[in-house]
C-alpha positions as CSV (number, residue, x, y, z in Angstrom):
1,M,173.2,-106.3,37.7
2,L,171.8,-105.0,34.4
3,R,172.9,-101.5,35.2
4,L,176.5,-102.7,35.8
5,I,176.6,-104.5,32.5
6,D,175.0,-101.5,30.7
7,Y,177.5,-99.1,32.1
8,Y,180.7,-101.2,31.6
9,G,179.7,-103.4,28.7
10,A,177.8,-101.1,26.3
11,S,180.1,-98.1,26.4
12,F,183.1,-100.2,25.5
13,I,181.3,-101.9,22.6
14,I,180.0,-98.5,21.3
15,L,183.6,-97.1,21.4
16,I,185.0,-100.1,19.6
17,L,182.3,-100.0,16.9
18,G,182.9,-96.2,16.4
19,L,186.6,-96.8,16.0
20,A,186.0,-99.6,13.5
21,E,183.6,-97.4,11.6
22,I,186.0,-94.5,11.3
23,V,188.8,-96.8,10.2
24,A,186.6,-98.4,7.6
25,F,185.3,-95.1,6.5
26,S,188.7,-93.3,6.1
27,Y,191.2,-96.1,5.3
28,I,189.2,-98.9,3.6
29,Y,186.9,-96.7,1.5
30,G,189.5,-93.9,1.4
31,A,189.5,-90.2,2.3
32,E,190.1,-89.2,-1.3
33,R,187.1,-91.1,-2.5
34,I,185.0,-89.4,0.3
35,C,186.3,-86.0,-0.9
36,D,185.3,-86.9,-4.5
37,D,181.8,-87.9,-3.3
38,V,181.4,-84.7,-1.3
39,E,182.6,-82.7,-4.3
40,F,180.1,-84.5,-6.6
41,M,177.2,-83.9,-4.2
42,L,178.0,-80.4,-2.9
43,G,180.2,-78.9,-5.6
44,F,183.3,-78.3,-3.4
45,R,186.0,-80.4,-1.9
46,P,186.3,-80.7,1.9
47,S,189.2,-78.8,3.4
48,L,192.4,-80.2,4.8
49,Y,190.9,-80.0,8.3
50,W,188.2,-82.6,7.5
51,R,190.7,-85.0,5.8
52,L,192.9,-84.8,8.9
53,C,190.0,-85.5,11.2
54,W,188.9,-88.5,9.2
55,K,192.3,-90.0,8.9
56,F,194.2,-89.1,12.1
57,I,192.5,-87.0,14.7
58,T,189.2,-88.9,15.3
59,P,190.8,-92.4,15.4
60,C,193.5,-91.2,17.8
61,L,190.9,-89.6,20.1
62,L,188.8,-92.7,20.1
63,Y,191.8,-94.9,20.8
64,T,193.1,-92.8,23.6
65,S,189.7,-92.6,25.2
66,D,189.6,-96.4,25.1
67,A,193.1,-96.6,26.6
68,A,192.2,-94.0,29.3
69,D,189.1,-96.0,30.1
70,D,191.1,-99.1,30.6
71,L,193.5,-97.3,32.9
72,L,190.7,-95.9,35.0
73,C,188.9,-99.2,35.5
């Protein structure tokens, strides 16, 4: 029983928490502020690739993997 809950329950929670974290990271705090912080710490701004990943690609991939998981189960 514990293995069943671990497999089906924990993976969904981790996926939802990851999606919430990336949304909070990129939309609430802001991708431009993140770029400013990286520039302050490292001396250069992240490229367009990283900004697209933070705002669009990663949330879409997490959402579609959640939707695909719902379809398969």
